[in-house]
C-alpha positions as CSV (number, residue, x, y, z in Angstrom):
1,M,53.8,-221.8,-87.9
2,S,53.4,-218.2,-88.6
3,H,52.0,-215.8,-86.2
4,P,49.5,-213.1,-87.2
5,P,51.1,-209.6,-87.3
6,S,50.6,-207.8,-84.0
7,R,48.2,-204.9,-84.1
8,P,49.0,-201.7,-82.2
9,S,47.0,-201.3,-79.0
10,Q,43.8,-199.3,-79.2
11,G,45.1,-196.4,-77.1
12,A,48.4,-195.9,-79.0
13,P,47.1,-193.1,-81.3
14,L,45.5,-191.3,-78.4
15,R,48.7,-191.6,-76.4
16,A,50.6,-190.1,-79.3
17,V,48.1,-187.2,-79.6
18,F,48.4,-186.6,-75.8
19,A,52.2,-186.6,-76.0
20,V,52.2,-184.1,-78.9
21,V,49.7,-181.8,-77.2
22,A,51.6,-182.0,-73.9
23,G,54.9,-181.3,-75.7
24,L,53.4,-178.3,-77.5
25,L,52.0,-176.9,-74.3
26,L,55.3,-177.4,-72.5
27,A,57.1,-175.5,-75.3
28,V,54.6,-172.6,-75.1
29,A,55.0,-172.5,-71.3
30,V,58.8,-172.4,-71.6
31,A,58.5,-169.6,-74.1
32,V,56.1,-167.6,-72.0
33,N,58.3,-168.1,-68.9
34,G,61.3,-166.9,-70.9
35,L,59.6,-163.8,-72.0
36,L,58.4,-163.2,-68.4
37,S,61.9,-163.7,-67.0
38,F,63.3,-161.2,-69.6
39,G,60.6,-158.7,-68.7
40,M,61.2,-159.1,-65.0
41,L,64.8,-158.1,-65.5
42,F,63.6,-154.6,-66.3
43,A,60.5,-154.5,-64.0
44,G,62.5,-153.1,-61.2
45,D,63.4,-150.0,-63.2
46,S,60.0,-148.5,-62.3
47,C,60.7,-148.7,-58.6
48,G,61.2,-145.2,-57.1
49,T,58.8,-143.7,-59.6
50,S,55.0,-143.4,-59.4
51,A,54.7,-146.4,-61.8
52,G,56.2,-148.9,-59.4
53,T,53.8,-151.0,-57.2
54,Q,54.3,-151.0,-53.5
55,R,54.3,-154.8,-53.3
56,F,56.9,-155.3,-56.1
57,C,59.2,-152.5,-55.0
58,D,59.4,-153.3,-51.3
59,D,62.9,-153.3,-49.8
60,S,63.0,-157.0,-49.0
61,G,63.1,-158.2,-52.6
62,V,60.9,-161.2,-51.8
63,W,58.2,-160.2,-54.3
64,M,60.8,-159.7,-57.0
65,L,61.9,-163.3,-56.4
66,V,58.3,-164.4,-56.5
67,A,57.7,-162.6,-59.8
68,M,60.9,-163.9,-61.3
69,F,60.8,-167.6,-60.1
70,G,57.1,-168.1,-59.6
71,P,56.3,-169.1,-63.2
72,W,59.2,-171.6,-63.2
73,V,58.0,-173.2,-60.0
74,A,54.5,-173.3,-61.3
75,L,55.7,-175.0,-64.5
76,A,57.6,-177.6,-62.5
77,A,54.5,-178.3,-60.4
78,A,52.4,-178.5,-63.5
79,V,54.7,-181.1,-65.1
80,V,54.6,-183.2,-61.9
81,T,50.8,-182.9,-61.9
82,V,50.5,-184.0,-65.5
83,V,53.0,-186.9,-65.2
84,L,51.5,-188.2,-61.9
85,G,48.0,-187.9,-63.3
86,A,48.8,-189.6,-66.6
87,V,50.9,-192.4,-65.1
88,R,49.5,-193.1,-61.7
89,V,45.8,-192.2,-62.0
90,R,45.6,-193.0,-65.7
91,R,43.6,-189.8,-66.5
92,P,45.9,-188.1,-68.9
93,W,43.5,-185.5,-70.4
94,T,42.2,-184.5,-67.0
95,S,45.7,-184.2,-65.6
96,L,46.7,-182.1,-68.6
97,T,43.8,-179.7,-67.9
98,L,44.7,-179.6,-64.3
99,G,48.4,-179.0,-65.2
100,V,47.4,-176.1,-67.4
101,L,45.5,-174.5,-64.5
102,V,48.4,-175.1,-62.1
103,Y,50.8,-173.5,-64.5
104,A,48.6,-170.5,-65.1
105,T,48.9,-169.5,-61.4
106,G,52.6,-168.8,-61.9
107,P,52.4,-166.2,-64.6
108,A,49.2,-164.7,-63.1
109,L,51.0,-164.3,-59.8
110,A,54.0,-162.7,-61.5
111,L,51.9,-160.2,-63.4
112,F,49.8,-159.4,-60.4
113,T,52.9,-158.8,-58.3
114,V,54.3,-156.4,-60.9
115,F,51.2,-154.6,-62.0
116,G,49.2,-155.0,-58.9
């Protein structure tokens, strides 16, 4: 007896679209973080001049670390948010939207720290 050919599940194309969109967003986020990290290497050059912000140029260096590593920590939190939302809660598009918002806090915090 021959079996009928198996059909792909109904959600397979949607999962593929989700994977492509999530991968593209991840690539963009890594590129943005790379550019921010490169920029943060030179952000301390304005300390000691009138252009440096009080928060970024304090002597402790804590805010410099926040500006440098904040986007990467936010990216890691966003990836965890998307994965948990897509796998555990089964709401991939909602978790992707939430992940984008979680990620956006990192670069926003870094830019706010430097430019005040």
